[in-house]
DSSP file (Angstrom, degrees, kcal/mol; ACC not computed):
  #  RESIDUE AA STRUCTURE BP1 BP2  ACC     N-H-->O    O-->H-N    N-H-->O    O-->H-N    TCO  KAPPA ALPHA  PHI   PSI    X-CA   Y-CA   Z-CA
    1    1 A M              0   0    0      0, 0.0    33,-0.1     0, 0.0     2,-0.1   0.000 360.0 360.0 360.0 145.0  116.3  150.9  138.7
    2    2 A A        -     0   0    0      1,-0.1     2,-0.4    31,-0.1    29,-0.0  -0.409 360.0-100.7 -73.9 149.6  114.6  149.9  142.0
    3    3 A T        -     0   0    0     29,-0.1     2,-0.3    -2,-0.1    29,-0.2  -0.622  44.7-161.9 -75.1 132.9  116.8  148.7  144.9
    4    4 A T  E     -A   31   0A   0     27,-3.0    27,-2.6    -2,-0.4     2,-0.3  -0.806   7.5-158.2-114.9 156.4  116.6  144.9  145.2
    5    5 A Y  E     +A   30   0A   0     -2,-0.3     2,-0.3    25,-0.2    25,-0.2  -0.970   9.4 178.0-130.9 147.5  117.5  142.5  147.9
    6    6 A T  E     -A   29   0A   0     23,-1.9    23,-3.1    -2,-0.3     2,-0.3  -0.981  19.2-136.3-142.3 156.0  118.3  138.8  148.0
    7    7 A A  E     -A   28   0A   0     -2,-0.3     2,-0.3    21,-0.2    21,-0.2  -0.815  23.1-179.0-108.8 152.8  119.3  136.4  150.8
    8    8 A Y  E     -A   27   0A   0     19,-2.0    19,-2.8    -2,-0.3     2,-0.3  -0.971  15.9-151.1-147.8 156.5  122.1  133.8  150.6
    9    9 A S  E     -A   26   0A   0     -2,-0.3     2,-0.4    17,-0.2    17,-0.2  -0.955   6.8-166.6-127.1 152.9  123.7  131.2  152.7
   10   10 A V  E     +A   25   0A   0     15,-2.1    15,-2.3    -2,-0.3     2,-0.3  -0.996  19.4 158.9-136.3 136.4  127.3  129.8  152.6
   11   11 A Y  E     -A   24   0A   0     -2,-0.4     2,-0.3    13,-0.2    13,-0.2  -0.994  15.6-175.5-157.1 161.0  128.4  126.7  154.3
   12   12 A Y  E     -A   23   0A   0     11,-2.2    11,-2.7    -2,-0.3     2,-0.4  -0.941  21.6-124.2-149.3 166.1  131.1  124.0  154.2
   13   13 A Y  E     -A   22   0A   0     -2,-0.3     2,-0.8     9,-0.2     9,-0.2  -0.972  12.9-141.1-119.3 135.1  131.9  120.7  155.9
   14   14 A D  E >   -A   21   0A   0      7,-3.2     7,-1.5    -2,-0.4     3,-0.8  -0.843  18.0-179.1 -95.0 106.1  135.1  119.9  157.8
   15   15 A Y  T 3   +     0   0    0     -2,-0.8    -1,-0.1     1,-0.2     5,-0.1   0.376  68.3  82.8 -88.6   2.1  135.9  116.3  156.9
   16   16 A N  T 3  S+     0   0    0      5,-0.1     2,-0.3     3,-0.0    -1,-0.2   0.527  87.0  68.7 -80.1  -2.9  139.0  116.3  159.2
   17   17 A Q  S <  S-     0   0    0     -3,-0.8     4,-0.1     4,-0.1     0, 0.0  -0.813  93.5-105.7-110.5 156.1  136.7  115.6  162.0
   18   18 A E  S    S+     0   0    0     -2,-0.3     2,-0.2     1,-0.1    -3,-0.1  -0.971 110.8  22.7-124.7 118.0  134.8  112.3  162.6
   19   19 A P  S    S-     0   0    0      0, 0.0    -1,-0.1     0, 0.0    -5,-0.1   0.668 113.4-106.9 -70.4 164.5  131.9  112.6  162.0
   20   20 A A        -     0   0    0     -2,-0.2     2,-0.4    -5,-0.1    -5,-0.2  -0.257  31.4-142.1 -54.8 144.3  132.2  115.6  159.6
   21   21 A V  E     -A   14   0A   0     -7,-1.5    -7,-3.2    -4,-0.1     2,-0.3  -0.936   7.5-144.8-117.7 130.8  131.0  118.9  161.0
   22   22 A G  E     -A   13   0A   0     -2,-0.4     2,-0.4    -9,-0.2    26,-0.3  -0.743  11.4-168.4 -97.2 142.3  129.1  121.5  159.0
   23   23 A Y  E     +A   12   0A   0    -11,-2.7   -11,-2.2    -2,-0.3     2,-0.3  -0.992  14.0 168.7-130.3 137.8  129.5  125.3  159.4
   24   24 A G  E     -AB  11  46A   0     22,-2.2    22,-2.1    -2,-0.4    21,-0.3  -0.962  17.5-169.1-148.7 159.1  127.3  127.9  157.9
   25   25 A M  E     -A   10   0A   0    -15,-2.3   -15,-2.1    -2,-0.3     2,-0.3  -0.949  15.5-138.9-145.3 162.5  126.2  131.6  157.8
   26   26 A A  E     +AB   9  43A   0     17,-2.0    16,-2.1    -2,-0.3    17,-1.1  -0.926  26.1 166.6-121.3 143.6  123.4  133.6  156.3
   27   27 A G  E     -A    8   0A   0    -19,-2.8   -19,-2.0    -2,-0.3     2,-0.3  -0.857  25.2-126.1-146.4-174.6  123.7  137.0  154.6
   28   28 A R  E     -AB   7  39A   0     11,-1.5    11,-3.6    -2,-0.3     2,-0.4  -0.981   9.8-153.1-138.7 148.6  121.9  139.6  152.4
   29   29 A I  E     -AB   6  38A   0    -23,-3.1   -23,-1.9    -2,-0.3     2,-0.5  -0.988   8.1-161.0-123.4 135.5  122.9  141.4  149.2
   30   30 A R  E     -AB   5  37A   0      7,-2.6     7,-2.7    -2,-0.4     2,-0.5  -0.967   5.9-172.2-116.6 128.1  121.5  144.8  148.3
   31   31 A D  E     +AB   4  36A   0    -27,-2.6   -27,-3.0    -2,-0.5     5,-0.2  -0.979  13.7 177.6-123.9 117.6  121.6  146.0  144.7
   32   32 A N        -     0   0    0      3,-2.3     4,-0.1    -2,-0.5   -29,-0.1   0.272  62.6 -95.7-102.4  12.5  120.7  149.6  143.8
   33   33 A G  S    S+     0   0    0      2,-0.3     3,-0.1   -29,-0.1   -31,-0.1   0.002 120.0  43.4  99.8 -27.7  121.5  149.3  140.1
   34   34 A S  S    S+     0   0    0      1,-0.3     2,-0.4   -33,-0.1    -1,-0.1   0.612 116.8  34.5-118.0 -25.3  125.0  150.8  140.4
   35   35 A T        -     0   0    0      2,-0.0    -3,-2.3     0, 0.0     2,-0.5  -0.999  58.6-160.9-140.5 131.7  126.4  149.1  143.5
   36   36 A A  E     -B   31   0A   0     -2,-0.4     2,-0.4    -5,-0.2    -5,-0.2  -0.966  17.0-174.9-109.7 129.5  125.9  145.6  144.9
   37   37 A A  E     -B   30   0A   0     -7,-2.7    -7,-2.6    -2,-0.5     2,-0.3  -0.985  13.0-145.5-131.1 130.0  126.8  145.3  148.6
   38   38 A A  E     -B   29   0A   0     -2,-0.4    -9,-0.2    -9,-0.2    -2,-0.0  -0.695   5.1-162.2 -92.6 145.0  126.8  142.2  150.7
   39   39 A S  E     -B   28   0A   0    -11,-3.6   -11,-1.5    -2,-0.3     3,-0.4  -0.828  24.2-174.7-117.2  87.8  125.9  142.0  154.4
   40   40 A P  E     +     0   0A   0      0, 0.0   -13,-0.2     0, 0.0     4,-0.1  -0.279  55.1  38.5 -81.3 167.1  127.4  138.7  155.5
   41   41 A N  E     +     0   0A   0      2,-0.2     3,-0.3   -15,-0.1   -14,-0.2   0.754  54.5 145.5  66.8  30.2  127.0  137.2  158.9
   42   42 A L  E    S+     0   0A   0    -16,-2.1     2,-0.4    -3,-0.4   -15,-0.2   0.929  89.5   9.9 -54.0 -45.4  123.4  138.1  159.6
   43   43 A Q  E    S+B   26   0A   0    -17,-1.1   -17,-2.0    38,-0.0    -1,-0.3  -0.979  80.5 175.2-140.7 126.0  123.4  134.7  161.4
   44   44 A T  E     +     0   0A   0     -2,-0.4   -19,-0.2    -3,-0.3     3,-0.1  -0.653  54.6  57.3-121.0 176.3  126.6  132.7  162.0
   45   45 A G  E    S+     0   0A   0    -21,-0.3   -20,-0.2     1,-0.2    -1,-0.1   0.677  72.9 146.8  75.2  17.7  127.3  129.4  163.9
   46   46 A L  E     -B   24   0A   0    -22,-2.1   -22,-2.2    -3,-0.2    -1,-0.2  -0.423  49.1-111.4 -82.5 159.4  124.8  127.5  161.7
   47   47 A N        -     0   0    0    -24,-0.2   -24,-0.2    -2,-0.1    -1,-0.1  -0.048  47.7 -77.4 -76.0-168.1  125.3  123.9  160.8
   48   48 A G  S    S+     0   0    0    -26,-0.3   -25,-0.2     1,-0.2    -1,-0.1   0.399 121.0  54.5 -74.9   2.9  126.1  122.7  157.4
   49   49 A D        +     0   0    0     19,-0.2    19,-0.3   -27,-0.1    -1,-0.2  -0.210  65.6 161.2-131.1  47.5  122.5  123.0  156.0
   50   50 A P        -     0   0    0      0, 0.0     2,-0.4     0, 0.0    17,-0.2  -0.404  21.2-158.0 -70.3 149.7  121.2  126.6  156.5
   51   51 A K  E     -C   66   0B   0     15,-2.6    15,-2.2   -43,-0.1     2,-0.4  -0.966   5.4-166.1-124.5 138.0  118.3  127.7  154.4
   52   52 A V  E     -C   65   0B   0     -2,-0.4     2,-0.4    13,-0.2    13,-0.2  -0.992   6.3-178.9-124.8 136.4  117.4  131.4  153.7
   53   53 A E  E     -C   64   0B   0     11,-2.1    11,-2.9    -2,-0.4     2,-0.3  -0.994  17.4-144.9-137.4 130.7  114.2  132.8  152.2
   54   54 A G  E     +C   63   0B   0     -2,-0.4     2,-0.3     9,-0.2     9,-0.2  -0.736  30.2 161.4 -89.0 142.3  113.1  136.2  151.4
   55   55 A F  E     -C   62   0B   0      7,-2.0     7,-3.1    -2,-0.3     2,-0.5  -0.973  36.3-115.0-153.2 165.2  109.5  137.1  151.9
   56   56 A I  E     -C   61   0B   0     -2,-0.3     2,-0.6     5,-0.2     5,-0.2  -0.915  19.5-169.7-109.7 130.8  107.2  140.1  152.3
   57   57 A S  E >  S-C   60   0B   0      3,-2.7     3,-2.1    -2,-0.5     2,-0.6  -0.923  70.7 -48.9-116.0 104.3  105.3  140.7  155.6
   58   58 A G  T 3  S-     0   0    0     -2,-0.6    -2,-0.0     1,-0.2     0, 0.0  -0.617 123.5 -28.5  65.4-116.3  102.7  143.5  155.0
   59   59 A S  T 3  S+     0   0    0     -2,-0.6     2,-0.3    -3,-0.1    -1,-0.2   0.248 119.8 102.1-110.9  12.7  104.9  146.1  153.3
   60   60 A D  E <   -C   57   0B   0     -3,-2.1    -3,-2.7    25,-0.0     2,-0.5  -0.753  66.7-135.5-100.5 140.6  108.2  144.9  155.0
   61   61 A L  E     -C   56   0B   0     -2,-0.3    24,-2.6    -5,-0.2    25,-0.5  -0.844  32.1-176.6 -91.5 129.0  110.9  142.8  153.3
   62   62 A R  E     -CD  55  84B   0     -7,-3.1    -7,-2.0    -2,-0.5     2,-0.4  -0.829  23.1-147.9-125.5 164.4  112.1  140.0  155.5
   63   63 A I  E     -CD  54  83B   0     20,-2.2    20,-2.7    -2,-0.3     2,-0.4  -0.993  12.4-158.5-130.0 122.0  114.7  137.3  155.5
   64   64 A A  E     -CD  53  82B   0    -11,-2.9   -11,-2.1    -2,-0.4     2,-0.5  -0.860   5.0-164.9-103.5 138.3  114.1  134.0  157.3
   65   65 A V  E     +CD  52  81B   0     16,-2.7    16,-2.1    -2,-0.4     2,-0.3  -0.988  15.1 167.1-125.4 126.6  117.0  131.8  158.3
   66   66 A T  E     -C   51   0B   0    -15,-2.2   -15,-2.6    -2,-0.5     2,-0.3  -0.870  13.0-169.1-131.2 160.9  116.5  128.1  159.4
   67   67 A Q        -     0   0    0     -2,-0.3     2,-0.4    12,-0.3    11,-0.2  -0.982  21.9-119.9-148.4 157.8  118.7  125.1  159.9
   68   68 A Y        -     0   0    0     -2,-0.3     2,-1.0   -19,-0.3   -19,-0.2  -0.829  17.1-133.9-101.5 136.2  118.1  121.4  160.4
   69   69 A D        +     0   0    0     -2,-0.4     7,-0.1     7,-0.2     9,-0.0  -0.790  37.1 159.9 -90.0  97.2  119.2  119.6  163.6
   70   70 A Y        +     0   0    0     -2,-1.0    -1,-0.2     1,-0.1    -2,-0.0   0.400  61.4  66.7 -96.5  -2.5  120.8  116.4  162.2
   71   71 A I  S    S+     0   0    0      5,-0.1     2,-0.2    -3,-0.1    -1,-0.1   0.897  88.6  65.3 -88.7 -47.7  122.8  115.6  165.2
   72   72 A N  S    S-     0   0    0      4,-0.1     4,-0.1     2,-0.0    -3,-0.0  -0.541  78.4-122.1 -85.4 141.9  120.2  114.7  167.8
   73   73 A E  S    S+     0   0    0      1,-0.3    -3,-0.0    -2,-0.2     3,-0.0  -0.959 107.5  26.4-124.3 115.7  117.8  111.8  167.7
   74   74 A P  S    S-     0   0    0      0, 0.0    -1,-0.3     0, 0.0    -3,-0.0   0.579 117.0-109.8 -75.0 157.9  115.0  112.7  167.8
   75   75 A P        -     0   0    0      0, 0.0     2,-0.4     0, 0.0    25,-0.2  -0.197  26.0-126.7 -58.4 146.8  115.9  116.1  166.2
   76   76 A V        -     0   0    0     -7,-0.1    -7,-0.2    23,-0.1     2,-0.2  -0.811  29.5-104.6 -92.9 136.7  115.6  119.1  168.5
   77   77 A A        -     0   0    0     -2,-0.4    22,-0.1    -9,-0.1    -9,-0.1  -0.430  38.3-146.8 -65.6 128.1  113.5  122.0  167.2
   78   78 A Q        -     0   0    0    -11,-0.2    20,-0.5    -2,-0.2     2,-0.1  -0.696  18.4-107.3 -99.3 150.4  115.8  124.9  165.9
   79   79 A P  E     - E   0  97B   0      0, 0.0     2,-0.5     0, 0.0   -12,-0.3  -0.384  24.2-138.9 -73.1 155.1  115.0  128.5  166.2
   80   80 A V  E     - E   0  96B   0     16,-3.1    16,-1.7   -14,-0.1     2,-0.4  -0.975  15.7-152.7-112.8 124.3  114.0  130.5  163.1
   81   81 A K  E     -DE  65  95B   0    -16,-2.1   -16,-2.7    -2,-0.5     2,-0.5  -0.853   6.3-162.6-101.2 135.4  115.5  133.9  162.9
   82   82 A V  E     -DE  64  94B   0     12,-1.8    12,-2.0    -2,-0.4     2,-0.3  -0.970   9.6-170.9-119.7 127.7  113.7  136.6  160.9
   83   83 A Y  E     -D   63   0B   0    -20,-2.7   -20,-2.2    -2,-0.5     2,-0.6  -0.822  31.6-110.4-120.3 151.7  115.6  139.8  159.8
   84   84 A N  E     -D   62   0B   0      7,-0.5   -22,-0.2     3,-0.3     6,-0.2  -0.756  28.8-151.8 -77.5 119.4  114.5  143.1  158.3
   85   85 A A  S    S+     0   0    0    -24,-2.6   -23,-0.2    -2,-0.6    -1,-0.1   0.769  89.5  51.6 -72.4 -22.7  116.0  142.8  154.9
   86   86 A I  S    S+     0   0    0    -25,-0.5    -1,-0.2     1,-0.3   -24,-0.1   0.900 132.0  12.4 -78.5 -40.7  116.4  146.6  154.3
   87   87 A N  S >  S-     0   0    0      3,-0.1     3,-1.6     1,-0.1    -3,-0.3  -0.718  72.9-179.7-133.2  86.0  118.2  147.2  157.6
   88   88 A P  T 3  S+     0   0    0      0, 0.0    -4,-0.2     0, 0.0    -1,-0.1   0.662  79.7  56.5 -69.4 -16.7  119.2  143.7  158.9
   89   89 A A  T 3  S+     0   0    0      1,-0.2    -4,-0.1    -6,-0.1    -2,-0.0   0.676  96.6  80.5 -85.7 -18.6  120.9  145.1  162.0
   90   90 A S  S <  S+     0   0    0     -3,-1.6    -1,-0.2    -6,-0.2     2,-0.2  -0.971  90.3  22.9-143.7 124.1  117.8  147.0  163.2
   91   91 A P  S    S-     0   0    0      0, 0.0    -7,-0.5     0, 0.0    -1,-0.1   0.616 100.4-109.3 -78.1 173.2  115.6  145.8  164.7
   92   92 A A        -     0   0    0     -2,-0.2    -3,-0.1     1,-0.2    -2,-0.1  -0.140  48.6 -81.5 -58.3 157.4  117.2  142.7  166.2
   93   93 A P        -     0   0    0      0, 0.0     2,-0.6     0, 0.0   -10,-0.2  -0.272  37.3-127.3 -66.0 150.7  116.0  139.4  164.8
   94   94 A V  E     -E   82   0B   0    -12,-2.0   -12,-1.8    -3,-0.1     2,-0.4  -0.883  26.9-153.2 -93.1 128.1  112.8  137.8  166.0
   95   95 A T  E     +E   81   0B   0     -2,-0.6     2,-0.3   -14,-0.2   -14,-0.2  -0.868  18.8 170.4-104.9 136.5  113.4  134.2  167.1
   96   96 A Q  E     -E   80   0B   0    -16,-1.7   -16,-3.1    -2,-0.4     2,-0.5  -0.996  15.6-159.8-143.2 136.4  110.8  131.6  167.1
   97   97 A T  E     -E   79   0B   0     -2,-0.3     2,-0.4   -18,-0.2   -20,-0.1  -0.986   9.4-164.2-123.0 124.8  111.0  127.8  167.6
   98   98 A W        -     0   0    0    -20,-0.5   -20,-0.1    -2,-0.5    -2,-0.0  -0.865  25.1-111.3-104.7 143.0  108.4  125.5  166.4
   99   99 A A              0   0    0     -2,-0.4   -23,-0.1     1,-0.1    -1,-0.0  -0.375 360.0 360.0 -68.1 149.3  107.9  121.9  167.5
  100  100 A K              0   0    0    -25,-0.2    -1,-0.1    -2,-0.0   -24,-0.0   0.415 360.0 360.0 -84.5 360.0  108.7  119.2  164.9
């Protein structure tokens, strides 16, 4: 079996605060057919609505991590972090911010 990769996000809301505050992180899972290994915390400190998407750029597997700014009015553009899916620690993530 070929090695496969998937991206995931985990988040929760703390309702003991007013207003409730969301906390999130993004990670990656590598499955080589006999072992599945998670690499959590590619990106931490996210709000309660992080999104992750896997995609191919040329021949490279990548993971994009985004979040929505729901606190500020008008919303402030948030950076998008892009990671190498095969080795998420190297190179460091590419950060890009787009205007809304």
